[in-house]
GUVEX-87403 format. One record per atom (N, C-alpha, C): z, y, x. Coordinates in pm, whole numbers, plus 32768, in hexadecimal, padded with zeros to 4 digits. Example, Ala and Ser with C-alpha at 12.3 -4.5 7.8 and 13.67 -1.06 7.14 Angstrom:
2
830C7DC78527830C7E3E84CE830C7EB6852882C47F1F850582CA7F96855783138003850A
This chain:
366
5987DDCCAA945948DD4FAAC15921DD5CAB545936DCF4AB9F5912DCF1AC2D58ACDC83AC45583CDCA6AC8357DBDC42ACAD5807DC0BAD34581BDB89AD3A584CDB49ADB457D6DB22AE0C57D6DB53AE88576DDB29AEE5579DDAAEAF325748DA7DAF8D5767D9FFAFD157E6DA0AB02557FBDA7DB0695874DA8DB0BA58F1DA8FB06258E7DAD0AFED5957DACEAF8E597CDA3FAF6B5916D9EFAF4D592FD966AF215969D910AF915938D926B00B5971D8DDB07D5A04D900B08E5A23D981B0865AAFD9ADB0935B04D976B0215ACFD978AFA85B1BD945AF355B3DD8B2AF485ADCD862AF6E5AF6D7D2AF7B5B58D7B5AFEC5B50D7FFB05A5BB2D7EBB0C45C3DD817B0975C45D885B04F5CC7D8AEB0185CFDD849AFB65CA5D811AF625CCFD7ABAF025CFBD72CAF4A5CBAD70AAFB85CE2D693B0045D6ED6A3B03E5D91D71DB0685E1BD736B0955E7AD726B0205E5CD767AFB25EB2D762AF3C5EB3D6D8AEFB5E51D686AF1D5E4AD5FEAEE75EAED59FAF255EF4D5C7AF8F5F5DD577AFD05F31D4E7AFEB5EB8D4D9B0225E86D455B0445E30D414AFDA5E3AD443AF5E5DEFD409AEF05D83D468AEBE5D51D44EAE465CECD4A5AE0B5C5ED484AE335C4BD41BAE855BC5D3F0AEA95B95D426AF2E5B2ED3E5AF635AF9D405AFE65AA4D485AFE35AB0D4D5B04C5A5FD54EB05859CAD52DB05D59A3D4C6B0A65916D4A3B0B158DAD487B0285923D440AFD458F3D424AF4D58E6D4A5AEFE5949D4FDAF0D5944D57EAEC758CAD5CEAEEE58ABD5D5AF705837D622AF9D57B5D5E2AF6D57B2D55EAF60573AD51CAF2B571ED54BAE9C5785D555AE4B5772D586ADC2573FD616ADC3577BD66BAE145750D6F7AE1856C0D703AE48569AD6B1AEAA5612D6B6AEDE55ACD68FAE7455D0D632AE1B5574D60EADAF5558D687AD5655C0D6D2AD3855AED747ACE35560D7B4AD2C557BD7C8ADAE552ED829ADFB549BD802ADFF547FD780AE1153F4D751AE1653ACD76BAD9253F6D76EAD2653BCD78BACA253BED820AC8253E4D874ACE553E9D905ACD45445D931AC6254B5D8EBAC565514D90CABEE557FD96DAC2355ABD9CBABD05611DA2CABFD569FD9F7ABE756F8DA25AC3D5787DA09AC2E57CBDA8CAC0757FCDA92AB8C5834DB0FAB5758C6DAF9AB30591CDB48AB6E59ADDB3CAB5A59DDDBABAAFE5A27DB85AA955A5FDBE9AA3A5AF6DBD1AA2C5B3FDC3DAA195BCEDC32AA035BE9DC05A9755C62DBD6A95D5C88DBB2A8D45C7FDC2AA8775C9EDC9FA8AB5C99DD18A8575C0BDD38A82A5BA8DD14A87C5B1DDD31A85A5AE4DCCEA7F45B19DC56A7F05AE2DBEEA79A5B04DC0BA7075AA2DC06A6AD5ABCDC1FA61F5B18DBB6A5E25B6ADBDFA5835BC8DB83A5435B83DB09A5075B0FDB1FA4CB5ACCDAB1A4835A7BDA58A4E05A6FDA7CA55F5A1DDA2FA5BD5A58D9A3A5D25A02D93FA5CC5A2CD8B4A5DF5A1DD88FA6735A89D85FA6AF5A83D833A73A5AB9D7A4A7445A97D761A7B15AC2D6D6A7C35AEDD6C1A8535B2AD64DA86C5B61D62EA8F05B23D5ADA9255AC0D5BAA97F5A81D543A9BC5ACBD519AA3B5ACFD497AA575B12D468AAD15AEBD3D9AAEF5B0DD3AFAB685B03D323AB8F5B90D2ECAB9C5BA5D270AB755C2AD234AB795C1FD1A9ABB75C80D18AAC0D5C83D106AC4A5CCED107ACCD5CC1D09CAD175CFBD095AD9C5CA3D0E5ADFC5CDFD118AE695C92D164AECB5C79D116AF4B5CA1D097AF4B5C8AD03FAFBE5C16CFE1AF9E5BCDCFB3B0045B5CCF58AFED5B8ACED3AFB05B33CE98AF5F5B51CE16AF265B35CDA9AF8C5B8ECD47AF9A5B75CCD8AFF75AF2CC90AFD65AA9CC61B03B5A26CC20B0245A2DCBABAFC35A9BCB5FAFC75AA3CAEBAF6E5AABCB13AEDB5ADECB8FAEBF5AE2CBC0AE365A5ECC01AE0D5A15CC34AE6F5994CC73AE525931CC0FAE17593FCB90AE3958DCCB2CAE1258C7CB25AD7C5930CB3BAD2E5925CB2EAC9D58CACB97AC5E58ABCC03ACA9585BCC70AC7157C9CC6BAC9B57A6CC0CACF2571ECC0BAD2A56B2CBEEACC356D5CBA6AC5B5670CB84ABF75655CBF4AB9356AACC5CAB96569CCCC7AB335636CD2EAB6155E5CD62AB035581CDC7AB2855C2CE4FAB45557DCEA0AB9255A7CF2AABA95560CF83AB4355A9CFE3AB0C5571D034AAA05506D095AAD0550FD0C1AB4E54ABD11EAB8154CFD1B0AB70553FD1CEAB2E556BD258AB235603D25DAB3A5635D2CEAB6756C6D2D8AB7A570FD2BAAAF75776D266AAFA57BDD244AA7F57F5D2BDAA355817D327AA7F584DD39EAA3C57E3D3DEA9E35762D3D2AA0956F7D406A9B456EDD3B5A93356FAD331A94156F8D2D9A8CC5768D2FEA86B57DFD310A8A25853D330A84E5843D3B8A80B5814D41AA8555805D4A1A81D57A0D4A1A7AB572DD461A7C056C6D45DA75956FAD418A6DB5742D3AAA6ED5774D35FA67957DFD3AFA62D5837D3F5A674589ED443A6305862D4B8A5E457FED4F9A61F57BBD566A5D95776D534A55A5736D4BFA56256F8D483A4EC5762D461A48357D2D42CA4B0583DD403A4555872D47BA4085885D4EBA44D58BED562A40E5855D5B5A3C557D6D59FA3E6576BD5E6A3A35760D678A3C75792D69DA43C5787D729A466578FD731A4FE5759D79CA538575CD7ABA5C957E3D7E1A5F757FAD7D8A6785874D80EA6B45857D894A6F658B8D8EEA6ED58B2D96EA73358BFD95AA7CA5912D8F8A7F05927D8DEA87D598CD86FA89259BDD867A90E5A19D7FBA9335A92D833A97B5AFCD7E4A9795B74D802A9C75B96D785AA185BC0D797AA935BE3D726AAE95C60D6E0AAB65C66D65CAAC75CDED612AAA25D4CD624AB095D25D644AB845D81D655ABF45D35D699AC645D7DD6BAACCF5D3DD6F4AD455D2CD687ADAE5CB2D674ADDC5C96D60EAE405C06D617AE6D5BE7D5DAAEDE5B63D5E7AF195AF3D5B4AEC15B0BD54DAE725AA4D514AE1C5AB3D53CAD8B5B2CD530AD525B3CD549ACC45B21D5DAAC9E5B40D638ACF65B1DD6C3ACDA5A86D6D3ACDA5A44D698AD3F59B3D6A4AD4A596DD665ACD259A0D5F6AC9F5962D5B4AC2D5962D610ABB359D2D654AB9D59D9D6B2AB2D5976D724AB40596BD757ABBD590CD7C2ABDB587CD791ABC25862D718ABF057DCD6DDABE257B4D6D3AB4F580DD6A1AAFC57EED691AA6F57D2D718AA2F5824D77DAA4F580DD802AA175786D839AA44576AD830AAC756EDD868AAFC5672D823AAC15674D79EAABE55FFD754AA8F55E1D76DA9FC5646D799A9B25634D7B2A923563CD847A9015627D89AA9685623D92CA95956A2D961A9185711D923A93A5791D94DA90357E4D99CA9665859D9C3A93C58B6DA11A98E5921D9B6A9CB5951D9DEAA4059C3D99DAA805A3ED9F2AA625AA2D9B6AA255B1BDA00AA015B78DA08AA795BA7DA80AA975C00DA96AB0A5C90DA72AAE35CA5D9F0AAD65D28D9BBAAAB5D22D924AAB65D96D8E3AAAB5D9AD851AAA05E22D82AAA695E37D7ACAA435EB6D783AA075F18D742AA675F00D74FAAEB5F59D70DAB4C5F81D766ABC15F28D7BDABEE5F45D812AC605F49D7C8ACE45F1AD74DACE65F1ED6F3AD595ED4D674AD305ED6D60BAD7F5EA5D589AD515F1DD534AD285F07D4DCACC75F73D48BAC8D5F40D3FDAC745F99D39AAC725F6CD310AC5F5F40D2EDABD15F81D329AB6A5F6DD2F8AAE25F49D369AA825F09D344AA145EE1D3A4A9AD5F5AD3EDA9755FCDD3ABA9706045D3E9A938607FD456A9916052D45FAA0D6085D4C4AA686032D543AA59603CD57EA9E45FEBD5F5A9C7602FD64BA95F6006D6C8A95D603CD722A8F76003D702A86D5F97D6B4A8675F69D682A7E55FD7D62CA7A7600BD5D1A7F76075D578A7C860F3D5C7A7A76116D626A7FC6190D674A7E66187D6C9A768610DD6E7A73C60F9D738A6C460C8D6E6A64D60CCD660A65960A8D606A5EB601BD61EA5B55FBDD63AA60E5F33D64EA5E45EEBD5C8A5DF5E98D5B1A57B5E57D52FA56B5DE8D518A5D15DE9D4A2A60E5D80D47EA66E5D02D44EA6275D12D408A5B75CA1D3CBA5715C56D433A51D5BD4D41CA5085B89D3A7A5375B71D3ABA5CD5B79D336A60A5B5ED326A6995AE0D2D2A6A75A86D2FEA6FC5A12D2ACA71C5A19D287A7AF5A0AD208A7CE5A0CD1D6A857598BD189A871595CD18FA8ED58E1D148A91358EDD11AA9A358A9D0ADA9C258ADD07AAA4B5821D073AA87581AD04AAB04579BD047AB4D5739CFE1AB165769CF87AAC05713CF1EAA8856D4CF49AA0456EBCFC7A9DB56B2CFFAA9605704CFDBA8E55775CF97A8F757CCCF79A8855817CFF8A85B581CD010A7DA5858D08BA7A658BDD067A73A592FD0ABA73B599ED089A6E059CCD109A69A59D8D103A6175A0DD172A5C85A97D14BA5955AFBD197A5B95B85D17BA5935BB2D1DFA52A5BD3D1ACA4B65C01D200A4475C92D1DDA4255CD2D236A3DA5D58D21DA3A45DBCD1F6A4125DB2D235A4875E10D21AA4F45E8DD26DA4DC5EFFD22DA4D55F78D26FA4A35FA8D2DFA4FF5F9FD2CCA5835FCAD335A5E05F95D318A66B5FB7D36EA6CB5F81D35FA7525FB7D2E4A799602DD2B5A775605FD23BA7B26005D1C6A78F5FDED1BFA7105F82D155A6E75EF7D16BA7235ECCD1E8A72D5E4BD207A76B5E47D1D5A7FB5EB3D1ECA8465EBBD1BCA8D05EACD125A8D65EF1D0DDA87F5EEBD04BA87D5E5DD01AA8605E1DD058A7FD5D98D02CA7D35D2ED04AA83E5D2CD0C5A86E5CC4D0EAA8CF5CDBD0A3A9545D5BD090A97B5D78D047A9F65D45CFB6A9EB5D59CF78A9765D2BCEEFA9635C93CEE7A96B5C4ECF49A9325BBCCF4BA93B5B8ECF5EA9CB5BD7CFB0AA165BB7CFC3AAA35BC5CF40AAF15C2ECEF5AAD45C49CE7BAB1F5BDDCE11AB0B5B92CE17AA9B5B23CDB9AA865A9DCDFDAAA15AA2CE73AAE05A28CEBEAB025A24CEDAAB985A4CCE7AABE75A50CE85AC795AB0CEF2ACA55B1DCF01AC5A5B87CF61AC785B55CFF1AC7D5AF1D010AC2A5AB9D097AC2B5A73D0B1ABA75AA5D111AB5A5A67D12FAADB5A65D1C5AAC459FBD1F3AA8259F0D280AA5B5A27D28EA9CD5A6ED2FAA9B55AA4D312A9305AA3D3A6A9125A9DD3C4A8915AA6D44FA8635B02D450A7EA5B65D4AAA7EE5BC5D4B1A7815BEBD542A7655C4FD552A70D5C84D5D4A6E75C13D637A6C85BB7D60CA6725B4CD664A6435B85D6BCA5D35BAAD734A5F85BF4D78DA59D5BC5D81CA5AD5BDBD86FA5475BB9D8FDA5555C1AD944A5B35BEAD9ADA5F05C3BD9FAA64E5CBDDA28A60D5CB9DA49A58D5D32DA79A5485DA4DA16A5505D86D993A5535DEFD92DA55D5E1BD913A5ED5DC8D939A64B5DE3D91BA6D85E18D992A7275E04DA09A6F15E21DA81A73E5EB0DA86A7745F10DA63A71F5F9DDA6CA7495FCCD9EFA7935F7AD986A7955FA4D909A7D45F73D8FEA8645EFDD933A87F5EC4D925A9065F09D980A96B5F02D95AA9E95F36D9ACAA575EC6DA08AA835ED0DA8BAA6D5E5EDAE3AA895E4EDB00AB1E5DD2DB1DAB445DB5DB4FABC95DB7DAE9AC395DBADA69AC195DCADA05AC835D4DD9F4ACD95CD7DA0BACA05C5DDA00ACF05C54DA76AD525C79DAEBAD245C7FDB5FAD7E5CE6DB49ADED5D55DB09ADCB5DBBDAE9AE2F5D83DA8AAE985D3ADA24AE6B5CFED9C5AEC95C96DA0AAF205C4ADA65AEE75BE7DAB0AF345C29DAFEAFA35C95DB45AF855CDBDB95AFE95D1ADB3CB0555D51DACAB02C5D8EDA6FB08C5D25DA31B0E85CB5DA09B0AC5C49D9D0B0FD5C10DA35B15F5C06DAB3B1355BD6DB1CB1905C38DB2FB2035CBADB31B1E55D1FDB3FB24E5D17DACBB2B15D00DA53B27F5CF0D9DEB2D55C76D9EEB3305C06DA17B2F65B8BDA29B3445B9BDA93B3B05BD6DB04B38D5BE7DB70B3EE5C45DB47B45F5CADDAFAB43E5D09DACBB4A55CC0DA70B5085C68DA1AB4D55C1AD9C2B52D5BBCDA14B5845B79DA77B5485B1ADAC8B5945B5FDB18B6025BDADB44B5E65C25DB95B6465C72DB41B6AB5C74DABDB6945CBEDA64B6ED5D54DA6FB6DE5D81DA9FB66A5E11DAACB6525E47DA2DB60F5EC9DA28B5FC5F0CD9B2B5C75EEDD9A4B5315EA0D93EB50F5E75D92BB4855EECD90EB4295F4AD8BDB4575FBED89BB405600FD918B3E46022D96FB446606BD9ECB42E601FDA44B3CB5F9BDA4CB3DA5F4ADA9DB37F5F57DA6BB2EF5F52D9E7B2DD5F5FD9AEB2575FE9D9CCB21E6050D9B7B27060DAD9CEB24260F0DA60B21C60C2DABBB27160D7DB49B2566089DB77B1DC600BDB4AB1D25FBADB76B1605FE9DB36B0DE601BDABAB0E86047DA74B06F60DADA86B04F611EDADFB09A61ADDAFAB0856200DA7AB09561DADA2DB0FB6221D9B1B117625ED9B0B1A26266D938B1DC62A9D92AB25D6274D8AEB2A56261D8BAB3286245D846B37C62CAD801B39862D8D783B36E635AD740B379635CD6D1B3E162E6D6ABB41662E4D63FB479625ED63FB4C06263D615B54061EAD600B58F61F9D580B5E0618BD53CB5F56191D4C3B646610FD476B6416117D3F5B66660A2D39EB66760B9D327B6096051D304B5C26059D290B5696072D213B5BE60DDD1CBB59F6100D153B5EA60D2D0D4B5A360D3D0D7B51F60A1D066B4D2608BD091B4426039D044B3FD6023D05DB36F5FFCCFDAB32D6016CFD5B2AB5FFCCF5BB2605FD8CF84B1D25F76CF41B1965F53CF5DB10C5F1BCEE1B0C95F20CEE4B0465EEBCE76AFF55EC0CEB0AF6F5E69CE69AF2A5E40CE91AEA45E8BCE3BAE3F5ED0CE7EADE35F23CE35AD835F27CE83ACFF5F05CE3DAC935F0CCE7BAC0F5EAECEF2ABFF5E40CEF3AC4C5DE2CF62AC435E08CFDBAC975E6ECFCEACEB5E9AD03AAD435E92D00DADD55E8BD06FAE305E9CD055AEBE5F2DD071AEE05F75D00AAF0B6002D015AF2F6011D000AFC4606FD046B0026085D031B09060E6D095B0CC60E9D098B150613FD0F5B1966103D110B2206123D184B25760F8D1A8B2DD6172D1D7B32A617FD1A8B3A661F1D1CBB3FB61C1D224B46D6214D288B48F61F0D2EBB4F46262D2F5B5596241D2E9B5D962A3D2FFB644629DD393B66C6311D3D4B6706317D462B68962EDD48AB71662BFD507B722629BD53FB7A462CED5CFB7AB62D2D606B8256302D690B8356390D69DB80763AAD6FFB7B16432D714B7806463D6A1B7296408D648B700642ED5D6B6AC6434D553B6FC642FD55FB77F643BD4EAB7D664B8D49BB7B564B0D417B7B8651FD3BCB79A6540D3B5B70664ECD3F0B6B164FCD3E4B6206481D39DB5E7648ED36BB56F641BD32CB52E6414D356B49C639BD34EB4666383D376B3DB632BD30DB399634ED2E9B31E62FFD288B2D262D7D2C5B24D625BD2AEB2266229D2DFB1A66205D269B14E623AD266B0D46217D200B07261A1D230B01F6143D1D6B00760C4D1F9AFC660B0D1A9AF466088D1ECAEDD604ED1AEAE665FD6D205AE415F64D1E8AE7C5EF0D240AE805F0FD2C1AECB5F74D30CAE9C5FA1D387AEE0601DD36CAF346040D3CDAF8A60BDD3C9AFD5612ED3F2AF78618CD396AF5F61F1D3AFAEF7627DD3C7AF2C629FD390AFA16326D3A2AFD66321D39FB06E637AD3EEB0AB6384D3F1B13C6411D3CEB168641CD37DB1D1649DD34DB20564AAD377B297650ED3C7B2B76528D3F5B33F6598D3A2B37B6578D359B3E565DAD302B427661ED2A5B3C365CFD272B3656602D212B304664AD24DB28E6659D2D2B289669DD314B21B6637D360B1C66647D357B14265E9D39BB0EA65E9D431B1076572D467B11D6564D4F3B143651DD546B0D864B0D513B0A36460D55FB0436423D502AFDD6416D531AF6263D8D4E2AEF86380D53AAEA1632CD4F6AE5262E7D53BADE6634FD57CAD8A632DD5EBAD4D62A7D626AD43627ED685ADB462D4D69DAE1B62A4D6E9AE8D622DD6A1AECD61D8D6EBAF10615FD6B5AF4B6179D68EAFDC6164D60DAFFC616FD5DBB08560E3D5CDB0BD60BDD62DB10F6034D634B1446033D606B1D55FDCD5A8B1F45FD0D577B27D5F50D5B1B2BA5F5FD5F3B32D5EF0D63AB36B5ECDD5FBB3F15E4DD5DCB4055E1BD5ABB4855E0AD625B4E05E60D631B5455E60D6A8B5995DEBD6ABB5FA5DB2D63AB61B5D40D637B6765CC0D664B62E5CAFD639B5B35C38D65FB5665C4ED6DFB5155CCDD704B4FF5CEAD779B4AD5CC7D762B41B5CE5D6EAB3E95CC2D6C6B35F5D33D677B31F5D3CD67BB29A5D9ED625B2575D7BD593B2685DE1D53FB2715DCDD4AEB27A5DCAD476B1EC5D5ED432B1C95D51D3F6B1445D71D362B14D5DBDD330B0EF5DE7D2A4B0EF5D72D248B0CC5D6AD1D1B10C5DC0D19EB1775D7ED1AAB2015D4AD220B2205CF9D233B2995D4CD25AB3135DB5D20EB32E5E08D229B3A35DD9D1D3B4185DFFD1FDB48F5DE7D1A9B5055E5DD1BAB5645E7ED150B5A65EEED154B6045ECFD1B8B6735F30D20DB6925F1FD275B6F75EEED2F9B6C15ECBD2FFB6405E9FD37DB6045F0DD3E6B6135EE8D45BB6435F45D4CAB6595F50D51AB5D85FC5D518B5995FD1D54EB5116049D5ACB5036043D5FAB49760B4D64BB46C60CCD632B3D86149D633B3AF616DD629B322618FD6B5B2F16147D6E2B28C615DD766B251618CD753B1C161FBD792B19E622CD78FB1136205D811B0CF61C6D806B05A61A2D87AB00961EDD874AF856200D8E6AF426254D8EAAEC9621AD899AE556273D863AE05624BD81BAD8C6216D87CAD2461B2D855ACD56189D8A5AC626200D8B8AC046210D930ABD06287D952AB7F6299D8F4AB08622AD8C8AACB6236D873AA54627BD7F0AA716277D7C2AAED62AFD740AB0E6340D747AB3E637AD7BDAB466408D7C5AB67645BD7E3AAEB641CD7DCAA756465D7DFA9F864A3D755A9DF64FAD74CA97E653AD6CCA96064D3D661A93E6473D685A8E6640FD622A8C063AED605A933638ED66CA9816336D659A9F36370D5F9AA5963F1D60AAA776433D5B2AAD86442D524AAA16455D518AA1E645FD493A9E363DBD446A9F2636BD490A9EC62E8D451A9F962BFD43CAA8A62E4D49DAAE162ADD49DAB696312D4D5ABCC6385D495ABCF63EFD4B8AC2C6425D43BAC6F6499D442ACAD64D2D3CEACF464DED351AC9E64FAD361AC1C650AD2EAABC76488D29BABBE6415D2DDABC86395D296ABC7638AD237AC3E63CFD25AACAA63CFD208AD23643DD19FAD23648AD198ACB564F8D13AACAE6574D16AACF8657CD1EDAD1265EDD226AD5B6652D262ACF866CDD237AD026737D26AACAB677BD2E1ACEE6735D350ACED676AD3C9AD2B6720D441ACF2675ED4B5ACEE671AD52CACBB66B1D55DAD1F6654D5A8ACED65F1D5E5AD446633D654AD976627D649AE1B665ED6AEAE7565ECD6E8AEC865BBD75EAEA46547D793AEEA6562D7B3AF7C6504D792AFD1650DD7B5B05E6501D84BB07164B6D88CB01A6494D918B02B64F3D978AFE3656DD94DAFC865D1D9A9AF8E65EDDA1CAFED
């Protein structure tokens, strides 16, 4: 077991924000959750899957919805609703524990990202539980089905969801993760595009072979490498690529970007004009919460499940969607896909076909 101090947590969240490929939630929101637990003098304890007892019950807390602000004209419909006064994830956790009639040993992140990782840590810390050093995605992903839970046919239900208005929903008899995605996404869309949910409440024995082990430790090491590169004044993009066994594939300045909220997702694209060795070239990234595809000079260059990470070279930080600005000096870094997603079933769920592309997955990092 490792006790995580504040610097560990800062490094972890920055590493998760890189691995989140633009999604996974805002870092500021993630740090707010961690600060609440620190203020309550709660410990953050990380355990490996090997350390967790087979019979231990763990759950997966997360926030789901669009990552772009809601237009003011749509906000009006929510003004009459009361605020619950507590984080919705606390409401959901308490209700699921009551429903099951037993406490949880700890939590596992639904994905890696600046906010969703922190939320899982927060829930574990506030309830004196353990943080499992694993997750079912190895990155951030748009949908519940983009997980090793889905690839291993593990049941999501019972699912408890709660929103900022104190409304709480218990979902039973959900046939699979595809239906879970539809249901929870619909609840998010009527909850100001933001809902807390907890699912896959299962014993470690059922999750041990399905989860991707060591991903929190990986994020910690990546975040530390990012921090040291900034402190030393070295090239942050190169540090991320080298530490993550990836490659810097483009550099330039953001020339334009566009996004919209549709179906509970943030959809859009960002265009980059090349600089230096990439002068006279351009790169476009397609977004659905996360960065999903990259186009070099109008030709498809990279797709999920490889990680398309956009790095702000002036700030030395990952760019989170949709926080782009024209003239931003950026680098595109490709990191390897989690092994589970380059299987036949993994690619069927989260490969080029998910983007509507009739072509096989061709990794950039071959």
